[in-house]
N, C-alpha and C positions, 0 to 999 in steps of 0.2 A: 566774723561779720562785723563790719564798721558801720557806725552810725554817726550822723552829723547833728549837732545841736547849734542853732543859730539864735544869737541874742544881740540886741542893739548895745552899743557902747556910747559913753559920753566923754569924748576927749576935749580938753581945754584949749584955748587959742594956740598955746605954745606947741602942745602935742598935735594939733591939726596941722601945723607948719611942719613938724617933725614927720607925720604921716605923709603929707604931700611930697616931702623930699624923698622919702623912701619910695613911694609909688613911682616918682620921676625916675630914680635910679634903676628900679626894676624895669621900668619901661625902656630906659636907655640900654641897659644890659640885653634885654630881650631883642630889641630892634637891631642893635649893632651885631649881635650874634647871628640874628636872621639874615642880615645883609651878607655877612661872611659865609654863612652856610649856603645861600643861594649862589654866590660867585663861585665857591669851591665846587659845587655841584655842577655847574655850568661848565666849568673848565676840566675837571677831573672825574666827574660822575661818582664822586665820594661825598660821604657825610662825615663831617669832623666828629670826633669823640667828645663826651662830655668833659673829660679831663684837659683836652686841648682847649676847648672853649673856656673852661674855668680859668686856666693859666693865662690866657690872652686877654679875657674880658672882665676878669675880677682882679687877679694877682698883678698882671702888668698895668692894666688900666689904673689902679689904685696908685701907682708910682708917677703916672701922668696927670691923672685927674684927682686932685686932692678931695673934692667933694663927695667922692665915692667912699671915702673913709669915715665920713660922718654917720653912716648908717650901718646897721648889722649885716654881717656876712651872709647869714643863713637865708634870708629872703632872696638874695641875689643868686645864691647857689640853686635854691629851689626854682627860680625862674629858667636857669640853664637846664635843669633837669626835666621841667615842664616841656621846653623847646625840644629836648631830645626825644622825649616821649611822643610829642606831636609828630615829629619827623618819623619816628619808628612806625606810628599808626599809620601815617600816609604811605610810607613804602610798603608795609605789609598789605594795605588794602589794594595797592597797585600791582603787587606780584601774586596775590591770592587768586585762586581760580574759583573761589566761592562767589555765589551770587549774593548781592546785597548792596547796601549803600556804600559807596566809596568815600573815602575820608579825604577831605580837601587838605591842601598843604597849609602850614602854619602862615599866619598872617601878621602884619604889623600891629602893635598896640598904639592906641591913640588916647589923649586926655578925656576925650568925650565918652569912651567906653568905660565899663567897670573897671576899678583899679583894685589889685588884690596883692598881698604880700603873706607868705606863709612862714611861720615860725615852728621850729621842731622843739622837742622836750627840754632842751637846756637853754632855750632862749626865752622862756616865759615861766611865770609862777602865778598860781591862782590861790588867792586867799579870800574866803567869804564871797563878797560882791565885787572883788577887785581882781584885776589882771595886771600883772607887770611884764612889760615887754622891753628886751635889751635895747638900750640908747633911745628909748621913747618914754618910758615911764609908767606909772600906775593909771589904769582906766577904771572907771565905774561901769560895771556890766549890769544893765538894767534886767531885773527878773531872773538872774542867774540861780538855778537850782542845783542841787547835789548831782553830779554826773556819775553814770553807772561804773565808770572806771577812769583812770588817769588819762587825759587826752594824749593822743600820739602826736598831734599837731594842732596849731591855732592858726586859722587864716583870717586876716583883717581886710574887710571889704569896704570900699567906698562905692556906693551905687550911683547911678546917673542923677538922682535927686539930691546928692551930697550928704546922704545918711550913712553912718559907719556901723559896721557890724562886725561881731567875732563869730566864727564858726569853729566849734570844737569838734574834732574827730575822735572818737573813742572806739575801743574795741569791745564788742560785746559777744560773750560766749554762745555759741549755738548748742541748745539742748537736743541731744540726740534722741529722737522719738522712736527710733527702730529697736532700741535696746529693751523696750519692755515686751513681755509675753502676752499682753493683753490682745484680744482680738476685737476687731470692730466689725459690726454687722450693717450693712447698708440695704435699706428697703426701696426699691425703685417703684413701688406701687403698681406693679404690673399684675 
């Protein structure tokens, strides 16, 4: 089972500029990939794979757009994986015969909406009340307590109010209650 722990962070002015650049790059990759996916779907009724999107909008784009080299690769790749997952969910809800809420197709990201960037295991380090992110630096994490396990990912969020947060996703082992031989009696008061 996965659990999330959300803590406010305090970036300095230089780090805020780097985070804004990272959020802008993630938004650019998402929006350009979404345009490409929409056009490809209209003309061929196919959805491009994650590897095709990664080659075109990260590897090739870095050769043409030098500012994409200034940010870490992992958040950009995670944006493409999120887009791929959003399309999968949309197509699955369209083709499933189950009743329920239909998933809407992915939409464009704007500066006004919440900004996110996700880092995986090798792109961050946690020490006491500090977190280090690749190509950004050390942040002070307010109120950080010991986590139950090593986080599998860290998501940095800038909300609509301009506040920054770090969300740590950790794996928590589930205790199997069915292994015990103890019986439980329930009295319904009848």
